[in-house]
C-alpha positions in Angstrom: 73.7 67.2 109.9 70.2 66.6 109.8 69.5 70.3 111.3 69.7 73.4 109.5 70.4 75.2 112.9 73.9 75.6 113.8 74.7 75.6 117.8 77.8 77.6 119.4 79.9 75.6 120.8 78.4 75.7 124.4 75.3 74.0 122.6 72.6 77.0 123.1 71.2 78.6 120.6 71.0 82.5 121.3 67.2 84.1 120.8 67.8 87.7 120.4 65.1 90.3 122.5 62.3 91.9 121.0 64.7 95.5 121.3 67.1 93.6 119.2 64.3 92.4 116.5 63.4 96.2 115.9 66.2 97.4 115.7 67.2 95.3 113.1 64.0 95.8 111.2 64.6 99.2 111.1 68.1 98.6 109.3 66.2 96.1 106.5 63.7 99.5 105.4 64.5 100.6 102.3 64.3 104.4 102.9 67.3 104.6 105.9 69.2 107.1 104.9 67.2 108.3 101.9 68.9 111.9 101.0 71.2 111.8 103.9 75.2 111.4 102.9 77.4 109.3 105.7 80.9 111.1 104.9 80.6 114.6 104.5 83.7 115.3 106.0 85.3 113.9 103.1 82.4 113.8 100.1 80.3 116.9 100.4 76.9 116.1 99.4 74.8 118.1 96.6 73.9 121.5 98.9 77.3 121.4 100.6 78.6 125.6 100.6 82.3 126.3 100.2 83.5 128.5 103.4 87.3 130.5 103.5 87.4 132.6 106.0 90.6 134.4 106.5 91.9 136.9 108.6 94.8 139.0 109.6 95.4 141.6 112.7 98.6 143.4 113.5 100.7 141.3 116.2 99.1 143.1 119.6 101.6 144.5 122.5 102.9 141.1 124.8 100.9 139.5 127.4 97.9 140.5 125.1 95.8 138.0 123.1 93.9 138.7 120.0 91.6 137.0 117.8 92.5 136.2 114.2 89.4 134.7 112.2 86.2 133.4 113.4 83.2 131.7 111.8 79.6 131.1 112.4 78.2 128.0 111.1 74.5 129.2 109.7 71.7 128.0 111.6 70.6 124.5 110.1 73.7 123.4 109.2 76.9 121.7 109.9 79.9 122.9 109.1 83.0 120.3 107.8 86.7 121.5 108.6 88.9 120.6 105.5 91.8 122.9 106.2 93.6 124.9 108.7 96.0 127.7 108.4 97.9 130.0 111.6 101.3 131.9 111.5 103.3 134.9 111.4 104.0 137.3 108.8 106.4 140.2 109.4 109.7 140.9 110.1 111.2 137.5 109.9 113.7 138.0 113.1 110.7 138.8 115.3 108.8 135.5 115.5 110.7 133.1 117.3 108.5 129.6 116.3 108.7 127.0 119.0 109.7 128.7 122.5 106.4 130.3 123.0 106.5 133.7 122.1 103.6 133.4 120.3 100.6 130.7 121.5 98.2 130.0 119.0 94.3 128.0 119.7 91.7 127.1 117.2 88.7 127.1 120.1 84.2 126.9 119.6 81.6 128.7 121.2 78.8 126.7 121.9 75.4 126.8 123.4 77.2 124.8 126.2 79.9 127.0 126.8 83.7 127.6 125.3 86.6 125.0 124.9 89.6 124.4 122.7 89.5 122.4 119.3 91.2 118.9 120.6 94.5 118.4 118.7 94.6 122.7 118.1 95.1 124.5 121.3 98.6 125.6 122.3 101.2 125.1 120.3 103.7 127.9 119.3 104.7 127.0 115.7 103.1 128.0 111.9 100.5 125.6 110.7 99.7 125.5 107.0 100.7 128.9 105.3 98.4 131.6 103.5 98.4 129.8 100.3 98.3 126.2 101.9 96.5 125.6 104.7 96.9 122.3 106.7 94.7 120.0 105.2 92.5 118.2 108.4 92.6 114.5 107.7 89.5 113.0 109.5 85.8 114.5 110.5 86.4 117.5 112.2 82.7 118.8 112.5 80.9 121.7 114.4 77.2 122.2 114.8 74.6 124.5 113.9 75.3 128.5 115.0 78.9 127.2 116.4 81.3 129.8 116.6 84.6 128.8 115.7 87.8 131.0 116.7 91.5 131.4 116.3 93.1 132.9 118.7 96.9 134.0 119.3 98.4 134.6 122.9 101.9 136.9 122.3 104.1 136.2 125.0 107.0 137.9 123.7 106.8 138.6 120.0 107.7 142.6 119.5 104.2 144.6 118.5 104.6 146.6 115.2 103.3 147.8 112.0 105.1 145.6 109.7 104.0 141.8 112.1 100.7 140.6 111.7 98.9 137.2 112.6 96.8 135.5 109.9 94.9 132.3 110.1 92.5 130.6 108.3 89.1 128.3 108.4 88.3 126.7 105.5 85.9 124.0 104.5 82.2 123.6 103.8 78.6 123.7 105.5 75.7 121.8 104.7 72.0 121.4 105.5 71.6 119.3 108.9 69.0 117.0 106.7 71.7 115.6 104.9 73.6 114.3 108.2 73.7 111.0 108.9 73.6 111.1 112.8 
């Protein structure tokens, strides 16, 4: 071949426009991403702080809901959730898992309003345990000042002095300056 240019099958050379060239220059700078950590949800950065929120609440009367545990992300930080747990402790015969006697939901309150956390809403079986929380596989992150809340809705589980629900929210928060957004 006499030319150093390789032409696509159609024979036309594609020339990138100015927007594409400008974006490419940003990727070539040596300071790109300096001081940031792209996989904080997997490998915490040097300024990450461990978070372990554990709560336990007596089972309310049927027809009522109760917040088990909540955690508000500190201002200027992001929260990476690494483990969750929710369940029942007390008289085993009082809790019927899987038939909606109790429904657990993880939701988040943000500046834009409330929403359920996808994959963690409306289930009626325990998730993890107080000793071994359920590991979160993949990124589950929350923004600065978000409030994460485990809620239990009691439909038919007997209330009692020995019956309680528990919830765990565990992970770590890290400064927004270390986030690769």
